Residue, then its C-alpha position, 0 to 999 in steps of 0.5 A: m449319179s450324173e457323169d459330170m459330178r465331181y468325186l468326194t474324197f475321203a482321207l481316213g486315219k490308217g489302222r483300226l480307225a479306218k476299219n471302224t470308219m468303213d464299217l460305219f459308212e457301210k451302214v449308211g450305204i457308203t461302200c468301197e469294195e476295193m478297200k476290202d482287198k487286203d493285198s491291194r497295193k493301191l493308194i486310192f480306192v474308188n467307188e465309181e457308182l457313187k463318185l467317191k474316192f478314199f485314201l489312207a493316211k497317217g493320222p497327223d496328215v489327215p487334217t493337212y489333206v483336208e485343210y488343203g482340199a486334197a480331201d473333202i472329208g477326213v476321219v481322225g482322232k480328236d487328239t490329232i485335230l487339237e495337235e495339228n490345229r488346221r483350218v477345217y470344220e469338225v462336223l461330227d463325233l463318230g463316237y468310237g476310239k474313245c479315250r482321254m488326254c491326260v497329265c500323268g506321272p508318279a503320285k508325288a508329281k501331284e504336288l508339282l501341279k498344285h503349286h504351279e512349279m516349273i516342271r518338265v513335260t514330255s509328250k507326243y503332243p507338245n501343242i496340246a500340252k502347251d495349250y493346257f499348261y499355258n492357257k488353262k492352268h497358267q503354269t510355265v512348263d518346259i515341254i519336250k517332244l518325244n515320238g515313242s513311249v512317253e511313259l519313259g520320261p518320268i521313269v528315266g528322269l527326262g521329265d516330271v510328268i507326261v501328257d498322253i492318251v489314256e485308254t485303260g490306264s494299264t500301261l501307266k500302272e505297270n510303270g508306276l504312273e497314274v492319271l493326275e489330271e484330265i485334259c479332255p475326252l477324245s474319240a474319232r471325229m469327222i472333219v470337212n474342208q472349208v470350201s467343200m463345205k460350201m461347194e458340196a454342201e448338199r452331198i456333205k450335209k446329207l452324209i452328216q445327216d445319215l451318220r447322225a441318224f445312225l449314231 
Protein backbone atom coordinates (compact mmCIF):
# COMPACT_ATOMS: atom_id res chain seq x y z
CA MET A 1 0.00 0.00 0.00
CA SER A 2 1.41 3.38 -0.91
CA GLU A 3 2.14 5.84 1.89
CA ASP A 4 -0.09 8.60 0.53
CA MET A 5 -3.15 6.41 0.23
CA ARG A 6 -6.05 7.64 2.33
CA TYR A 7 -7.77 5.47 4.90
CA LEU A 8 -11.08 3.84 4.13
CA THR A 9 -13.26 4.29 7.19
CA PHE A 10 -16.01 1.91 8.28
CA ALA A 11 -18.83 2.67 10.71
CA LEU A 12 -20.31 -0.53 12.13
CA GLY A 13 -23.54 -0.90 14.09
CA LYS A 14 -22.61 -1.94 17.65
CA GLY A 15 -23.14 -5.41 19.05
CA ARG A 16 -23.91 -8.62 17.22
CA LEU A 17 -23.96 -6.78 13.89
CA ALA A 18 -20.35 -5.61 14.25
CA LYS A 19 -19.19 -9.05 15.32
CA ASN A 20 -20.87 -10.74 12.34
CA THR A 21 -19.46 -8.09 10.03
CA MET A 22 -15.87 -8.53 11.20
CA ASP A 23 -16.23 -12.33 10.93
CA LEU A 24 -17.40 -11.87 7.34
CA PHE A 25 -14.71 -9.29 6.52
CA GLU A 26 -11.98 -11.63 7.82
CA LYS A 27 -13.01 -14.18 5.24
CA VAL A 28 -12.13 -11.73 2.46
CA GLY A 29 -8.89 -10.61 4.11
CA ILE A 30 -10.08 -7.49 5.90
CA THR A 31 -8.89 -7.78 9.46
CA CYS A 32 -8.45 -5.55 12.45
CA GLU A 33 -6.54 -7.11 15.34
CA GLU A 34 -7.14 -4.09 17.60
CA MET A 35 -10.87 -4.76 17.57
CA LYS A 36 -10.38 -8.19 19.10
CA ASP A 37 -9.12 -6.71 22.35
CA LYS A 38 -12.27 -6.87 24.48
CA ASP A 39 -10.88 -4.50 27.10
CA SER A 40 -9.86 -1.79 24.67
CA ARG A 41 -11.18 1.70 25.42
CA LYS A 42 -10.34 2.86 21.93
CA LEU A 43 -13.02 4.46 19.80
CA ILE A 44 -11.26 4.04 16.47
CA PHE A 45 -9.47 0.87 15.41
CA VAL A 46 -6.84 0.97 12.69
CA ASN A 47 -5.25 -1.48 10.30
CA GLU A 48 -2.18 0.50 9.18
CA GLU A 49 -1.11 -2.07 6.64
CA LEU A 50 -4.38 -2.06 4.70
CA LYS A 51 -5.10 1.61 5.43
CA LEU A 52 -8.45 0.90 7.07
CA LYS A 53 -10.17 2.46 10.07
CA PHE A 54 -13.15 1.08 11.94
CA PHE A 55 -15.42 2.55 14.58
CA LEU A 56 -18.54 1.31 16.33
CA ALA A 57 -21.65 3.44 16.45
CA LYS A 58 -25.26 3.21 17.55
CA GLY A 59 -27.27 1.80 14.66
CA PRO A 60 -29.31 4.92 13.87
CA ASP A 61 -26.12 7.03 13.71
CA VAL A 62 -24.40 4.85 11.10
CA PRO A 63 -26.24 6.30 8.05
CA THR A 64 -25.53 9.81 9.39
CA TYR A 65 -21.77 9.18 9.59
CA VAL A 66 -21.88 7.76 6.06
CA GLU A 67 -24.00 10.53 4.53
CA TYR A 68 -21.66 13.22 5.86
CA GLY A 69 -18.50 11.37 4.87
CA ALA A 70 -17.21 10.74 8.42
CA ALA A 71 -17.30 7.10 7.28
CA ASP A 72 -16.88 5.89 3.71
CA ILE A 73 -18.72 2.65 4.38
CA GLY A 74 -21.32 1.61 6.93
CA VAL A 75 -22.92 -1.65 7.97
CA VAL A 76 -26.37 -1.46 9.53
CA GLY A 77 -29.80 -3.07 9.47
CA LYS A 78 -32.20 -2.29 6.63
CA ASP A 79 -34.72 -1.07 9.24
CA THR A 80 -32.32 1.72 10.22
CA ILE A 81 -31.64 2.66 6.59
CA LEU A 82 -35.37 2.98 5.93
CA GLU A 83 -36.08 4.86 9.15
CA GLU A 84 -33.20 7.34 8.87
CA ASN A 85 -33.64 7.86 5.12
CA ARG A 86 -30.19 9.37 4.54
CA ARG A 87 -28.54 10.08 1.21
CA VAL A 88 -26.32 7.01 0.92
CA TYR A 89 -25.90 4.19 -1.59
CA GLU A 90 -27.06 0.80 -0.41
CA VAL A 91 -24.70 -1.60 -2.18
CA LEU A 92 -24.97 -5.03 -0.61
CA ASP A 93 -27.29 -7.29 1.35
CA LEU A 94 -24.98 -9.11 3.78
CA GLY A 95 -27.64 -11.69 4.52
CA TYR A 96 -27.37 -11.93 8.31
CA GLY A 97 -29.60 -10.35 10.95
CA LYS A 98 -32.58 -11.58 8.95
CA CYS A 99 -35.99 -10.58 10.29
CA ARG A 100 -39.01 -8.65 9.06
CA MET A 101 -40.82 -5.41 9.73
CA CYS A 102 -44.45 -6.09 10.52
CA VAL A 103 -47.72 -4.61 11.70
CA CYS A 104 -48.68 -6.55 14.82
CA GLY A 105 -51.50 -6.46 17.27
CA PRO A 106 -54.26 -8.48 18.92
CA ALA A 107 -56.25 -10.65 16.48
CA LYS A 108 -59.25 -8.33 16.75
CA ALA A 109 -57.22 -5.47 15.23
CA LYS A 110 -57.25 -7.29 11.86
CA GLU A 111 -60.64 -5.74 11.11
CA LEU A 112 -59.33 -2.22 11.73
CA LEU A 113 -56.69 -2.74 9.07
CA LYS A 114 -59.20 -4.02 6.55
CA HIS A 115 -61.63 -1.15 6.76
CA HIS A 116 -59.12 1.72 6.74
CA GLU A 117 -60.29 2.96 10.08
CA MET A 118 -58.50 5.74 11.91
CA ILE A 119 -56.23 3.84 14.28
CA ARG A 120 -53.32 4.52 16.58
CA VAL A 121 -49.96 2.93 15.82
CA THR A 122 -47.09 2.74 18.31
CA SER A 123 -43.60 2.22 16.95
CA LYS A 124 -39.88 2.86 17.32
CA TYR A 125 -40.02 3.39 13.56
CA PRO A 126 -42.44 6.27 12.94
CA ASN A 127 -41.09 6.96 9.43
CA ILE A 128 -41.45 3.36 8.29
CA ALA A 129 -44.93 3.21 9.84
CA LYS A 130 -45.96 6.46 8.19
CA ASP A 131 -44.66 5.42 4.78
CA TYR A 132 -46.45 2.08 4.99
CA PHE A 133 -49.84 3.36 6.14
CA TYR A 134 -49.94 6.61 4.16
CA ASN A 135 -48.22 5.63 0.91
CA LYS A 136 -48.91 1.92 0.57
CA LYS A 137 -52.21 1.40 2.37
CA HIS A 138 -53.58 4.94 2.00
CA GLN A 139 -54.87 4.73 5.54
CA THR A 140 -54.80 7.72 7.86
CA VAL A 141 -53.34 6.76 11.21
CA ASP A 142 -52.09 8.43 14.34
CA ILE A 143 -48.46 7.39 14.92
CA ILE A 144 -46.95 7.50 18.40
CA LYS A 145 -43.20 7.03 18.77
CA LEU A 146 -42.03 4.83 21.62
CA ASN A 147 -38.42 4.01 22.44
CA GLY A 148 -38.95 0.93 24.57
CA SER A 149 -41.12 -2.19 24.47
CA VAL A 150 -43.63 -1.20 21.81
CA GLU A 151 -45.63 -4.38 22.55
CA LEU A 152 -46.97 -2.49 25.56
CA GLY A 153 -48.84 -0.12 23.23
CA PRO A 154 -51.88 -2.30 22.53
CA ILE A 155 -51.73 -3.99 25.94
CA VAL A 156 -52.11 -0.76 27.94
CA GLY A 157 -54.44 0.80 25.38
CA LEU A 158 -52.04 3.40 24.02
CA GLY A 159 -52.44 2.15 20.46
CA ASP A 160 -54.34 -0.38 18.38
CA VAL A 161 -51.37 -1.93 16.56
CA ILE A 162 -47.59 -1.72 16.55
CA VAL A 163 -45.02 -1.57 13.75
CA ASP A 164 -41.94 -3.46 14.83
CA ILE A 165 -39.21 -5.95 13.93
CA VAL A 166 -40.23 -9.58 14.22
CA GLU A 167 -37.60 -12.31 14.46
CA THR A 168 -39.27 -15.40 15.89
CA GLY A 169 -42.57 -13.92 17.04
CA SER A 170 -42.29 -15.49 20.49
CA THR A 171 -42.40 -12.14 22.32
CA LEU A 172 -45.60 -11.30 20.44
CA LYS A 173 -47.20 -14.62 21.33
CA GLU A 174 -46.34 -14.24 25.00
CA ASN A 175 -48.15 -10.92 24.98
CA GLY A 176 -51.23 -12.06 23.07
CA LEU A 177 -50.22 -10.30 19.85
CA GLU A 178 -49.65 -11.63 16.34
CA VAL A 179 -48.31 -10.54 12.97
CA LEU A 180 -51.19 -8.92 11.07
CA GLU A 181 -49.33 -7.66 7.99
CA GLU A 182 -45.76 -7.89 6.75
CA ILE A 183 -44.18 -4.63 5.61
CA CYS A 184 -40.78 -5.83 4.35
CA PRO A 185 -37.91 -8.27 4.91
CA LEU A 186 -34.87 -6.93 6.78
CA SER A 187 -31.20 -7.87 7.07
CA ALA A 188 -27.77 -6.27 7.47
CA ARG A 189 -26.78 -4.04 4.55
CA MET A 190 -23.64 -2.27 3.44
CA ILE A 191 -23.97 1.43 2.61
CA VAL A 192 -21.47 3.77 0.96
CA ASN A 193 -20.97 7.52 1.00
CA GLN A 194 -21.88 9.03 -2.38
CA VAL A 195 -18.60 10.93 -2.83
CA SER A 196 -16.45 8.02 -1.64
CA MET A 197 -18.13 5.84 -4.22
CA LYS A 198 -16.64 8.08 -6.92
CA MET A 199 -13.30 8.97 -5.32
CA GLU A 200 -12.48 5.50 -4.05
CA ALA A 201 -14.36 3.59 -6.72
CA GLU A 202 -11.64 1.00 -7.29
CA ARG A 203 -11.09 -0.01 -3.67
CA ILE A 204 -14.77 0.02 -2.78
CA LYS A 205 -15.85 -1.91 -5.86
CA LYS A 206 -13.18 -4.52 -5.18
CA LEU A 207 -14.42 -4.90 -1.62
CA ILE A 208 -18.02 -5.29 -2.81
CA GLN A 209 -16.94 -7.87 -5.42
CA ASP A 210 -14.94 -9.87 -2.88
CA LEU A 211 -17.85 -9.91 -0.44
CA ARG A 212 -20.36 -10.72 -3.14
CA ALA A 213 -18.25 -13.64 -4.34
CA PHE A 214 -18.07 -14.94 -0.81
CA LEU A 215 -21.77 -14.47 -0.08
